[in-house]
C-alpha positions in Angstrom: -9.1 -33.1 -11.4 -11.3 -30.3 -12.9 -10.3 -29.0 -16.3 -9.8 -25.3 -16.9 -10.7 -25.6 -20.6 -12.9 -22.9 -21.8 -12.6 -20.8 -18.6 -11.2 -17.3 -18.9 -8.5 -16.4 -16.4 -9.7 -14.2 -13.5 -8.8 -10.6 -14.0 -8.8 -7.7 -11.5 -11.6 -5.2 -12.1 -10.1 -1.8 -12.8 -12.4 0.0 -10.4 -11.4 -1.8 -7.2 -9.3 -0.4 -4.4 -6.7 -3.1 -5.0 -6.5 -2.2 -8.7 -6.0 1.5 -7.8 -3.1 0.5 -5.5 -1.5 -1.7 -8.1 -1.8 1.1 -10.7 -0.2 3.6 -8.3 2.6 1.1 -7.5 3.3 0.5 -11.2 3.5 4.2 -11.8 6.0 4.5 -8.8 3.4 6.7 -7.0 4.1 5.3 -3.6 2.5 8.1 -1.7 -0.8 7.4 -3.3 -0.3 3.6 -2.9 0.4 4.0 0.8 -2.5 6.3 1.3 -4.9 3.9 -0.3 -3.5 0.8 1.4 -3.6 2.4 4.8 -7.4 2.4 4.5 -7.6 -1.4 4.3 -8.9 -3.0 7.5 -6.9 -6.2 7.4 -3.2 -5.5 6.8 -1.9 -8.0 9.2 1.5 -7.4 10.8 2.3 -4.7 8.2 -0.6 -2.5 9.4 1.3 -0.1 11.7 4.2 0.4 9.3 2.0 1.1 6.3 -0.3 3.4 8.3 2.6 5.3 9.8 4.1 5.9 6.4 0.7 7.1 5.0 0.1 9.3 8.1 3.7 10.8 7.8 2.6 12.4 4.6 -0.1 14.4 6.4 1.8 15.2 9.6 5.5 15.2 8.8 6.4 17.7 11.6 4.7 15.6 14.2 6.6 12.5 13.3 9.9 14.4 13.1 9.2 15.7 16.7 8.8 12.1 17.7 12.2 11.3 16.2 11.1 9.5 13.0 13.1 9.9 9.8 10.7 10.6 7.0 12.7 8.8 4.3 13.1 5.7 6.5 9.4 5.7 7.5 8.4 5.9 3.8 10.9 3.2 2.7 9.7 0.8 5.4 6.0 1.4 4.3 6.8 0.8 0.7 8.8 -2.3 1.5 5.9 -3.7 3.7 3.4 -2.9 1.0 5.3 -5.0 -1.5 5.3 -8.1 0.8 
C-alpha cells in the first residue's frame, strides 16, 4: 500500500469551470450555476433537466407556452445539479 506521507491533498484550481459552479452554488446563485453546468458536454442522465432549467432563464415565455412551471423546472435543475 502506497503511503500518502508528504503529499499535499489535491485542491481544485480556482479558475476552472467546476470551481466557478461550486462557488455559485455556495453563494446560492443557482441561476449562474445552472447556466455554467448546462455547458458541460457530459452531464449523463441529468443533462436534459439541467439544460432545460438553464434555458428557461433565457426563454421563460416559450416554456410557459409549452406548459412548464418555472419554479418547478428550476427546482428540478438545482436538485439534479446537486446529485
